[in-house]
PLY file of the C-alpha trace (Angstrom):
ply
format ascii 1.0
element vertex 620
property float x
property float y
property float z
element edge 619
property int vertex1
property int vertex2
end_header
-0.15 -0.32 -0.14
1.34 3.25 -1.06
1.87 6.21 1.23
1.95 9.88 0.38
5.27 11.44 0.59
5.32 14.26 3.89
6.13 17.44 0.95
3.07 16.34 -0.81
1.21 15.96 2.65
2.34 19.57 3.56
1.72 21.11 0.30
-2.09 19.92 0.10
-2.51 20.53 3.72
-1.78 24.51 2.89
-4.11 24.36 -0.62
-6.90 23.13 2.00
-6.11 25.31 4.88
-4.89 28.55 3.87
-7.47 29.86 1.78
-10.10 29.55 4.12
-7.55 30.92 6.98
-7.06 33.82 4.53
-10.19 34.11 4.15
-11.69 33.88 7.31
-8.60 36.88 8.41
-10.28 39.41 6.12
-13.60 39.02 6.40
-13.08 39.22 10.52
-11.26 42.61 10.27
-14.27 44.12 7.82
-16.40 42.70 10.11
-14.57 44.25 13.52
-13.86 47.90 11.36
-17.59 48.39 10.07
-16.96 48.25 6.73
-19.54 45.62 6.14
-21.78 47.47 8.51
-24.35 48.28 5.27
-24.57 44.96 3.93
-25.20 43.18 7.46
-28.02 45.41 8.45
-29.59 45.03 4.72
-29.11 41.02 5.05
-30.23 41.46 8.55
-33.54 43.44 6.95
-34.38 40.32 5.10
-35.05 38.49 7.75
-38.11 40.08 7.87
-39.12 39.73 4.57
-38.15 36.36 5.22
-40.31 35.71 7.98
-43.39 37.41 7.38
-45.59 38.67 10.30
-45.29 37.41 13.84
-48.98 36.36 14.80
-50.20 38.24 17.95
-50.39 35.95 20.86
-51.28 38.65 23.08
-52.46 42.56 23.33
-51.09 43.84 26.11
-50.19 46.88 24.58
-52.60 49.42 22.88
-52.22 52.52 21.03
-54.25 55.42 21.44
-53.34 57.86 18.45
-53.53 61.42 17.82
-53.85 60.95 14.27
-55.56 62.94 11.09
-58.93 61.95 12.02
-58.58 63.12 15.12
-56.80 66.51 14.04
-60.10 66.83 11.92
-62.44 66.21 14.48
-61.02 68.00 17.82
-59.15 70.82 16.19
-55.26 71.38 14.80
-52.41 70.60 15.96
-50.91 71.65 18.95
-54.24 70.96 20.57
-54.86 72.70 24.35
-53.82 71.21 27.25
-57.24 70.65 28.71
-58.21 68.42 25.79
-55.31 66.18 26.95
-56.71 66.45 29.80
-59.59 65.14 29.18
-57.95 62.31 26.97
-56.08 61.20 30.09
-59.05 61.01 31.93
-60.73 58.68 29.86
-57.70 56.74 28.91
-58.01 56.17 33.10
-61.57 55.67 33.16
-60.46 52.33 31.49
-58.56 51.24 34.23
-55.16 50.45 32.19
-51.90 49.09 34.16
-50.04 51.78 33.31
-49.77 54.71 30.40
-47.15 56.61 28.54
-47.32 59.76 26.84
-45.53 59.98 24.20
-45.63 63.97 23.93
-43.48 66.62 25.48
-44.57 68.35 27.88
-41.50 70.30 29.01
-43.22 73.93 28.54
-46.26 75.83 29.77
-49.01 75.72 27.50
-49.03 79.63 26.87
-45.00 79.27 25.08
-46.36 78.09 22.01
-43.46 75.53 21.62
-40.64 78.26 22.09
-37.77 76.88 24.25
-36.99 80.64 25.80
-36.79 81.11 29.04
-36.65 77.96 30.48
-33.82 78.50 32.79
-35.80 80.72 34.34
-39.00 78.64 34.99
-39.59 76.85 38.47
-42.96 74.49 37.59
-46.14 74.27 36.18
-47.69 77.96 35.74
-51.21 78.63 36.79
-52.73 78.58 33.48
-56.12 76.43 33.62
-55.14 73.71 30.83
-51.46 72.78 32.26
-53.48 73.09 35.95
-56.15 70.62 34.27
-53.35 68.55 32.63
-51.73 68.06 36.13
-54.84 66.89 38.01
-55.28 64.14 34.90
-51.68 63.03 35.40
-50.90 63.53 38.96
-54.62 62.65 40.54
-54.80 58.91 40.66
-53.31 55.39 39.17
-52.01 54.02 36.86
-49.14 55.81 36.68
-48.24 57.68 33.96
-44.78 57.86 31.67
-43.47 61.10 30.63
-41.00 62.01 28.10
-38.01 63.35 28.57
-34.61 63.59 26.43
-30.97 63.71 27.09
-28.16 65.00 25.61
-25.02 63.43 24.18
-22.49 61.69 26.48
-19.91 64.04 27.88
-16.25 63.87 28.11
-16.67 61.85 31.88
-19.79 59.85 31.10
-22.81 62.10 32.04
-25.82 63.10 30.32
-27.14 66.27 30.49
-31.05 66.36 30.25
-32.10 68.69 27.54
-35.71 68.24 28.00
-37.61 67.42 30.79
-41.70 67.13 31.97
-42.51 70.40 33.94
-42.14 69.58 37.66
-46.00 70.06 38.06
-46.30 67.09 36.22
-44.29 65.18 37.87
-45.87 62.97 40.96
-46.08 59.62 42.41
-48.21 58.49 39.61
-46.51 60.25 36.81
-42.41 59.81 36.69
-40.52 60.61 33.56
-38.48 58.34 31.32
-36.34 58.62 28.38
-37.33 58.72 25.07
-34.28 59.00 23.10
-34.00 56.72 19.61
-30.76 56.63 18.03
-31.18 55.07 14.17
-28.19 53.11 12.94
-25.80 55.33 11.39
-25.39 53.39 8.16
-28.87 53.37 6.76
-30.94 56.08 9.43
-33.11 53.12 10.41
-34.29 52.26 14.08
-33.46 48.73 14.82
-32.60 49.09 18.46
-32.99 51.23 21.86
-30.73 51.63 24.61
-32.58 50.33 28.01
-30.64 52.16 30.37
-29.12 55.31 29.18
-27.41 56.09 32.58
-27.46 58.42 35.45
-30.31 56.78 37.15
-32.74 56.84 34.06
-34.35 53.96 32.24
-35.97 54.38 28.63
-39.71 54.46 27.88
-40.61 51.26 27.67
-38.79 49.79 30.39
-40.58 52.53 32.83
-43.81 51.47 31.23
-42.88 47.60 32.41
-41.64 48.54 35.60
-45.22 50.95 36.47
-47.24 47.79 35.13
-45.64 45.34 36.99
-45.80 47.78 40.55
-41.99 48.29 40.50
-39.35 50.86 40.93
-35.94 51.60 39.64
-34.42 49.30 42.24
-35.90 46.44 39.86
-33.39 47.55 37.46
-30.36 45.20 37.43
-27.65 46.04 34.44
-25.34 43.25 33.54
-22.94 43.12 30.52
-24.68 41.04 28.38
-28.62 41.88 29.41
-30.35 44.02 31.56
-33.54 42.58 34.37
-36.22 44.62 34.93
-38.14 42.58 37.67
-38.74 38.97 36.61
-37.68 40.16 32.75
-34.12 39.73 31.49
-33.69 41.49 28.19
-30.43 40.32 26.00
-28.03 43.22 25.42
-25.65 43.99 22.47
-23.40 46.86 23.43
-25.49 48.08 25.95
-28.63 48.17 23.65
-31.66 45.92 22.91
-32.72 44.85 19.56
-36.15 45.58 18.78
-37.90 42.35 17.31
-40.34 43.91 15.04
-43.88 41.79 14.22
-44.44 43.30 10.91
-47.72 43.36 11.54
-49.90 47.10 11.43
-52.80 46.64 14.22
-54.81 49.15 14.48
-54.84 52.09 16.58
-57.64 53.79 18.88
-57.84 57.05 17.40
-57.90 59.45 20.23
-61.28 61.48 18.81
-63.00 57.96 19.55
-61.43 58.08 22.86
-63.05 60.92 23.89
-66.61 59.95 22.58
-69.26 59.15 25.57
-70.44 56.49 23.79
-66.83 54.12 23.80
-66.51 51.86 26.88
-62.81 52.73 28.01
-62.51 49.56 30.01
-63.27 47.43 26.57
-59.83 48.35 25.08
-57.89 49.92 28.01
-58.48 47.35 31.10
-55.32 46.01 32.52
-53.27 46.65 29.60
-50.80 49.25 28.73
-51.60 52.49 26.81
-49.71 54.46 24.64
-50.53 58.22 23.35
-48.84 59.53 20.22
-49.17 61.28 17.23
-48.98 59.64 14.30
-50.76 61.83 11.82
-49.14 62.93 8.91
-47.96 66.28 9.80
-45.99 64.65 12.54
-42.39 64.82 12.22
-41.69 61.66 14.42
-41.62 59.32 11.51
-38.25 57.05 11.82
-37.50 54.37 9.05
-37.47 50.38 10.22
-36.89 47.46 9.15
-40.56 46.10 8.62
-40.78 45.52 4.95
-42.78 48.14 3.33
-45.39 47.72 0.47
-42.79 47.50 -2.63
-39.88 45.36 -3.05
-36.91 46.56 -0.59
-38.49 49.09 0.68
-39.10 49.92 4.31
-41.53 51.25 6.96
-41.63 54.38 8.16
-43.30 54.28 11.71
-44.25 56.98 14.27
-42.18 57.31 17.63
-45.12 55.28 19.18
-45.44 52.27 16.82
-41.86 51.89 17.42
-42.24 51.93 21.54
-45.08 49.39 21.01
-42.63 47.14 18.95
-40.54 47.41 21.34
-42.55 46.49 24.43
-44.30 43.99 22.70
-40.36 42.25 22.04
-40.01 42.46 25.71
-43.49 41.52 26.87
-43.93 38.92 24.33
-40.29 37.46 25.36
-38.81 37.76 22.18
-36.31 39.76 22.34
-33.38 39.42 20.11
-30.04 38.29 21.70
-26.23 38.04 19.65
-24.40 35.32 20.64
-20.91 35.01 21.20
-19.07 35.70 18.38
-15.68 32.99 18.81
-17.56 30.40 18.12
-19.37 31.18 15.31
-16.27 32.01 13.88
-14.87 28.83 14.70
-17.93 26.94 12.92
-17.43 29.50 9.90
-13.80 28.68 9.34
-14.23 24.66 9.57
-17.08 25.35 7.38
-14.97 26.83 4.99
-12.19 24.38 5.37
-14.35 21.80 4.09
-15.80 24.45 0.92
-12.61 24.14 0.61
-11.88 20.43 0.29
-14.85 20.13 -1.71
-13.77 23.07 -4.33
-9.74 21.73 -4.34
-11.36 18.09 -5.02
-13.64 18.70 -7.88
-13.19 22.48 -9.24
-15.82 22.03 -12.05
-18.48 22.31 -9.59
-16.73 24.65 -7.08
-20.06 27.16 -8.00
-22.71 24.87 -6.93
-20.90 23.78 -3.79
-20.14 28.07 -3.01
-24.20 28.35 -3.86
-25.01 25.32 -1.11
-22.57 27.04 1.30
-23.80 30.45 1.25
-27.30 29.26 1.01
-27.10 26.81 3.77
-25.28 29.67 6.22
-28.40 32.31 5.15
-30.88 29.06 5.86
-28.52 29.09 9.62
-28.96 32.52 10.27
-32.65 32.75 9.42
-34.02 29.56 11.55
-31.79 31.48 14.37
-33.41 34.39 13.65
-36.76 33.13 13.09
-37.09 30.31 15.83
-34.26 31.26 18.60
-34.57 34.85 18.44
-31.27 34.93 17.59
-29.10 37.56 15.44
-26.26 35.67 14.14
-24.11 37.64 11.81
-24.18 36.98 8.03
-21.50 39.08 6.44
-18.70 37.18 8.12
-20.01 33.64 6.46
-20.46 35.28 3.66
-17.40 37.09 2.83
-15.68 33.96 4.44
-17.41 31.56 1.56
-17.07 33.90 -0.63
-12.99 34.69 -0.08
-12.41 30.89 -0.16
-14.01 30.44 -3.16
-11.59 33.72 -4.84
-8.66 31.99 -3.40
-9.52 28.54 -3.98
-9.65 30.00 -7.61
-6.58 31.65 -7.69
-5.24 28.70 -5.84
-6.08 26.78 -8.96
-5.42 29.24 -11.32
-1.43 29.29 -10.21
-1.46 25.80 -10.19
-3.33 24.80 -13.23
-2.90 27.04 -15.73
-5.85 25.35 -18.23
-8.35 26.41 -15.35
-8.04 29.85 -16.43
-10.94 30.37 -18.61
-12.60 28.21 -15.99
-11.56 30.71 -13.37
-12.18 33.84 -15.28
-16.00 32.96 -15.74
-16.30 31.76 -12.40
-15.29 34.54 -10.46
-17.33 36.71 -12.81
-20.30 35.35 -11.11
-19.46 35.56 -7.52
-20.43 38.83 -7.00
-22.73 40.30 -3.97
-25.25 41.06 -6.58
-25.56 37.37 -7.24
-25.94 36.91 -3.06
-28.63 38.99 -2.90
-30.40 38.10 -5.80
-30.47 34.53 -4.55
-31.62 35.57 -1.53
-34.94 37.66 -3.21
-35.61 34.74 -5.35
-36.37 32.70 -2.27
-38.53 35.62 -0.64
-41.70 35.68 0.68
-44.16 37.70 -0.82
-46.27 40.55 0.79
-49.19 40.86 -0.63
-50.08 44.71 -1.03
-53.12 46.03 0.35
-53.68 42.70 2.57
-54.26 38.88 2.14
-56.99 37.12 0.27
-58.44 34.71 3.06
-61.93 32.77 3.28
-63.28 34.26 6.91
-67.06 34.82 8.32
-68.80 38.40 7.92
-70.90 39.80 10.62
-73.62 42.93 9.79
-75.29 43.71 12.31
-77.84 46.69 12.14
-80.69 48.50 14.50
-84.01 48.17 13.05
-85.64 51.97 13.41
-82.78 53.19 15.06
-83.13 56.42 12.92
-86.39 57.21 13.92
-85.53 56.79 17.45
-82.75 58.92 17.24
-84.80 61.85 16.34
-87.75 62.02 19.11
-85.14 61.25 21.72
-82.99 64.05 23.34
-79.11 63.31 21.70
-77.91 63.11 25.20
-80.33 59.65 25.93
-79.30 58.47 22.31
-75.38 58.60 23.09
-76.22 57.16 26.60
-77.83 54.17 24.69
-75.31 53.64 21.66
-72.84 53.40 24.82
-74.63 50.76 26.54
-75.52 48.75 23.02
-71.98 48.98 21.93
-70.42 48.02 24.82
-72.59 44.61 24.89
-72.26 44.14 21.13
-68.78 44.61 21.36
-68.00 42.30 24.09
-70.32 39.28 23.01
-68.49 39.93 19.58
-64.69 39.67 21.38
-66.17 36.73 23.45
-66.53 34.88 20.29
-63.00 35.69 18.90
-64.14 38.05 16.37
-62.58 40.88 15.58
-64.57 44.35 15.01
-64.24 46.26 11.58
-66.30 49.12 11.91
-68.71 51.24 14.31
-71.01 52.94 11.53
-73.41 54.58 13.31
-75.88 52.26 14.94
-74.21 49.33 12.90
-71.65 46.86 13.07
-69.58 44.63 10.86
-67.06 41.87 12.36
-65.80 39.30 10.82
-64.19 35.74 12.28
-61.07 33.81 11.36
-58.69 36.10 10.61
-56.33 34.54 13.66
-55.91 31.42 11.91
-56.50 29.72 15.11
-58.40 26.08 14.63
-61.87 26.16 14.51
-65.67 26.73 12.77
-65.31 30.72 12.18
-68.92 30.23 10.70
-69.87 28.97 14.24
-68.35 31.61 16.00
-70.28 34.35 14.27
-73.22 32.85 14.14
-73.28 31.85 18.04
-72.32 35.22 18.48
-75.33 36.59 16.16
-77.59 34.54 18.74
-76.19 36.23 21.82
-76.17 39.56 20.21
-80.33 39.03 19.88
-80.58 37.54 23.31
-78.66 40.57 24.82
-81.18 43.15 22.87
-84.19 41.26 24.77
-82.06 41.87 27.95
-81.75 45.04 27.29
-85.63 46.20 26.15
-86.02 44.15 29.49
-83.84 46.98 31.69
-86.03 49.60 30.57
-84.20 50.36 27.13
-85.71 51.49 24.11
-88.25 48.62 22.52
-85.68 47.84 19.44
-84.34 45.26 17.74
-81.37 44.16 15.27
-81.05 42.46 11.91
-77.75 40.24 11.37
-76.34 39.01 8.06
-73.75 36.57 7.84
-71.72 35.01 4.87
-68.66 32.85 4.40
-66.06 33.59 1.30
-63.21 34.63 0.21
-61.93 38.41 1.37
-58.71 40.30 1.32
-57.96 41.27 4.63
-55.34 43.69 6.06
-54.07 47.22 5.28
-56.03 49.80 2.40
-54.88 53.40 3.45
-52.14 55.94 2.30
-48.29 54.86 2.83
-48.61 56.23 6.48
-51.57 55.39 7.59
-53.47 52.14 7.23
-56.66 50.49 8.39
-57.25 47.11 9.08
-60.38 46.24 6.92
-62.05 43.30 4.73
-62.85 44.08 1.61
-64.90 41.35 -1.22
-68.20 40.57 -2.69
-68.68 38.31 0.52
-68.36 41.42 2.76
-71.26 43.16 0.64
-73.47 39.83 0.37
-73.50 39.96 3.99
-74.66 43.85 4.18
-76.94 42.68 1.71
-78.18 39.50 3.74
-78.66 42.16 6.65
-80.58 44.75 5.18
-83.12 41.59 4.07
-84.28 40.07 7.55
-86.68 40.69 9.38
-86.33 42.69 12.69
-84.58 40.10 15.74
-83.28 37.44 13.01
-80.40 36.04 11.62
-80.00 35.46 7.79
-76.75 33.02 7.10
-75.95 32.45 3.35
-75.61 28.75 2.25
-71.77 28.89 1.98
-72.00 29.82 6.04
-75.11 27.08 6.40
-72.66 24.23 5.05
-70.14 24.86 7.95
-72.66 25.13 10.44
-75.51 22.36 9.38
-74.47 20.08 12.02
-74.54 22.25 15.07
-77.67 24.87 14.14
-81.10 25.05 13.82
-82.48 27.06 10.60
-85.58 27.51 8.35
-85.63 25.77 4.62
-84.22 27.96 2.24
-85.60 31.44 1.77
-85.52 33.08 -2.09
-84.79 36.67 -1.25
-84.39 39.29 -3.96
-80.94 41.39 -3.26
-80.31 45.05 -4.22
-77.47 45.22 -6.31
-77.63 40.75 -6.86
-79.26 39.71 -10.07
-78.96 35.78 -9.72
-82.01 34.60 -7.20
-80.16 33.59 -4.13
-81.24 32.12 -0.51
-80.49 32.53 2.92
-81.38 30.69 5.97
-83.54 32.21 9.47
-81.12 30.65 11.69
-83.45 29.67 14.77
-80.75 28.11 17.44
-78.17 26.26 18.44
-78.89 22.33 18.46
-79.11 20.53 21.97
-75.59 19.17 21.55
-73.81 22.05 19.78
0 1
1 2
2 3
3 4
4 5
5 6
6 7
7 8
8 9
9 10
10 11
11 12
12 13
13 14
14 15
15 16
16 17
17 18
18 19
19 20
20 21
21 22
22 23
23 24
24 25
25 26
26 27
27 28
28 29
29 30
30 31
31 32
32 33
33 34
34 35
35 36
36 37
37 38
38 39
39 40
40 41
41 42
42 43
43 44
44 45
45 46
46 47
47 48
48 49
49 50
50 51
51 52
52 53
53 54
54 55
55 56
56 57
57 58
58 59
59 60
60 61
61 62
62 63
63 64
64 65
65 66
66 67
67 68
68 69
69 70
70 71
71 72
72 73
73 74
74 75
75 76
76 77
77 78
78 79
79 80
80 81
81 82
82 83
83 84
84 85
85 86
86 87
87 88
88 89
89 90
90 91
91 92
92 93
93 94
94 95
95 96
96 97
97 98
98 99
99 100
100 101
101 102
102 103
103 104
104 105
105 106
106 107
107 108
108 109
109 110
110 111
111 112
112 113
113 114
114 115
115 116
116 117
117 118
118 119
119 120
120 121
121 122
122 123
123 124
124 125
125 126
126 127
127 128
128 129
129 130
130 131
131 132
132 133
133 134
134 135
135 136
136 137
137 138
138 139
139 140
140 141
141 142
142 143
143 144
144 145
145 146
146 147
147 148
148 149
149 150
150 151
151 152
152 153
153 154
154 155
155 156
156 157
157 158
158 159
159 160
160 161
161 162
162 163
163 164
164 165
165 166
166 167
167 168
168 169
169 170
170 171
171 172
172 173
173 174
174 175
175 176
176 177
177 178
178 179
179 180
180 181
181 182
182 183
183 184
184 185
185 186
186 187
187 188
188 189
189 190
190 191
191 192
192 193
193 194
194 195
195 196
196 197
197 198
198 199
199 200
200 201
201 202
202 203
203 204
204 205
205 206
206 207
207 208
208 209
209 210
210 211
211 212
212 213
213 214
214 215
215 216
216 217
217 218
218 219
219 220
220 221
221 222
222 223
223 224
224 225
225 226
226 227
227 228
228 229
229 230
230 231
231 232
232 233
233 234
234 235
235 236
236 237
237 238
238 239
239 240
240 241
241 242
242 243
243 244
244 245
245 246
246 247
247 248
248 249
249 250
250 251
251 252
252 253
253 254
254 255
255 256
256 257
257 258
258 259
259 260
260 261
261 262
262 263
263 264
264 265
265 266
266 267
267 268
268 269
269 270
270 271
271 272
272 273
273 274
274 275
275 276
276 277
277 278
278 279
279 280
280 281
281 282
282 283
283 284
284 285
285 286
286 287
287 288
288 289
289 290
290 291
291 292
292 293
293 294
294 295
295 296
296 297
297 298
298 299
299 300
300 301
301 302
302 303
303 304
304 305
305 306
306 307
307 308
308 309
309 310
310 311
311 312
312 313
313 314
314 315
315 316
316 317
317 318
318 319
319 320
320 321
321 322
322 323
323 324
324 325
325 326
326 327
327 328
328 329
329 330
330 331
331 332
332 333
333 334
334 335
335 336
336 337
337 338
338 339
339 340
340 341
341 342
342 343
343 344
344 345
345 346
346 347
347 348
348 349
349 350
350 351
351 352
352 353
353 354
354 355
355 356
356 357
357 358
358 359
359 360
360 361
361 362
362 363
363 364
364 365
365 366
366 367
367 368
368 369
369 370
370 371
371 372
372 373
373 374
374 375
375 376
376 377
377 378
378 379
379 380
380 381
381 382
382 383
383 384
384 385
385 386
386 387
387 388
388 389
389 390
390 391
391 392
392 393
393 394
394 395
395 396
396 397
397 398
398 399
399 400
400 401
401 402
402 403
403 404
404 405
405 406
406 407
407 408
408 409
409 410
410 411
411 412
412 413
413 414
414 415
415 416
416 417
417 418
418 419
419 420
420 421
421 422
422 423
423 424
424 425
425 426
426 427
427 428
428 429
429 430
430 431
431 432
432 433
433 434
434 435
435 436
436 437
437 438
438 439
439 440
440 441
441 442
442 443
443 444
444 445
445 446
446 447
447 448
448 449
449 450
450 451
451 452
452 453
453 454
454 455
455 456
456 457
457 458
458 459
459 460
460 461
461 462
462 463
463 464
464 465
465 466
466 467
467 468
468 469
469 470
470 471
471 472
472 473
473 474
474 475
475 476
476 477
477 478
478 479
479 480
480 481
481 482
482 483
483 484
484 485
485 486
486 487
487 488
488 489
489 490
490 491
491 492
492 493
493 494
494 495
495 496
496 497
497 498
498 499
499 500
500 501
501 502
502 503
503 504
504 505
505 506
506 507
507 508
508 509
509 510
510 511
511 512
512 513
513 514
514 515
515 516
516 517
517 518
518 519
519 520
520 521
521 522
522 523
523 524
524 525
525 526
526 527
527 528
528 529
529 530
530 531
531 532
532 533
533 534
534 535
535 536
536 537
537 538
538 539
539 540
540 541
541 542
542 543
543 544
544 545
545 546
546 547
547 548
548 549
549 550
550 551
551 552
552 553
553 554
554 555
555 556
556 557
557 558
558 559
559 560
560 561
561 562
562 563
563 564
564 565
565 566
566 567
567 568
568 569
569 570
570 571
571 572
572 573
573 574
574 575
575 576
576 577
577 578
578 579
579 580
580 581
581 582
582 583
583 584
584 585
585 586
586 587
587 588
588 589
589 590
590 591
591 592
592 593
593 594
594 595
595 596
596 597
597 598
598 599
599 600
600 601
601 602
602 603
603 604
604 605
605 606
606 607
607 608
608 609
609 610
610 611
611 612
612 613
613 614
614 615
615 616
616 617
617 618
618 619
């Protein structure tokens, strides 16, 4: 049996080991000197595109948005302090765990945004608006978190306070917290925030969690790699926490709606963290984020209050991104590069395939870690190591075997960064512009004769009745896992099945409708007006998602299925429930109903039938 000469072994070992070692060294130097930061961030942002939206598992945080509708109904910006006081009082009526006001309150109301005379102020002036706001903030629980802005870190590590709430707004029930957000210097996108900026301050989301859990600053412990907030641990990278954006655009509650008397604040705010901030198009608080936009390679601009909600959800849902130690990652990359070098030496004709396979495997590994392990593994060290390994391997082959010069030139031209990016984009998850097509069950409900009733009764009585009516009906819909799309006068549009949970969404809608009819009877028995509702239900394909402008969306359903449900409601007798045949096919084993009833519906030329629901079967 022949043995390989020692010189041949050393030569072969150098051919295999030298390219990966040089490639890994160069890639590490480029990575540590931030020359690859822009590409690293771009590849990191593509994780969001590949992953898609994170389904909501809990809904602890809600935004009260000062949106365009609020400014149209309540007046142009800036609002008087008394209007803020009214809004905050309404929120507190809902008994939230805590709420944060992402609007600066550092100046008395009569200084119209000027920062002159700041040093001479000792507290809140005696203006009626400031006094009302101070009373709303400090009078009772829950704790309100107010924004403050810190300056740049000084030579001795100190951070001066640039903007702070007026002293009269701060009490046991209202605390300041830091709202500084530093976008990434490479592309001005917000990917992280600093939970503990120093000097005894905490960031806005950390302060809200402390307030919601009834804790103070003593519950915050800062370590080298994480920060503990009570029982919660937030991983840190260079003192910052990475935001794991969900990608979902959840409808905020308009501030104008909150201030309407018929809305029950407890329905939306009870035991939740409430954020108040501007989302109107004239607001200058929008910042770019990694969240995929409606167009390819476009990302979303989110308002500051929306970014804080994403940061809070990241912490509360325990999906904060962590970054593992770099040496083990580099060791694994080096070992893989050695295998790649060996394969290229053994089969140079398949080098391009090997490189693509290794690059693809590395991208899959980093994406799986991001998607399922909430771990951000740096992508570019692996990409550049494999890339440089392939280049050095080809150079090695070129120097050793001149006959491979043509193959080397051709292969080298195909291994450039655009090629890597195109491979990623070829396997991306498409974002449906305007929404996603799903099969859902739509419910329309309307009060028969409400117009006549509202014209005969005092406006105060009508508003009081609507408040009670919507509180009861909305609670029923939510209890049956429905989503309230719109409240239109006295009408309600809701849909079922969008959460992708197992179950019969048609049966959920019908069960909700039956309970709504029962609640109406109870309202009448309690002394309310003798009114009845009509309900129409239809099941079928709809487009559900974001509809609106680029900066302001409404989460809603659109399609013929929705229109047909509305027509069924209009044809139904007061106190009745009409369901389409598509809905009946999903519930026939659980519900008792009439035989098909022929209907002539406006705008629908073909003859249609519906069934009148009588109730659930005893076994249902």
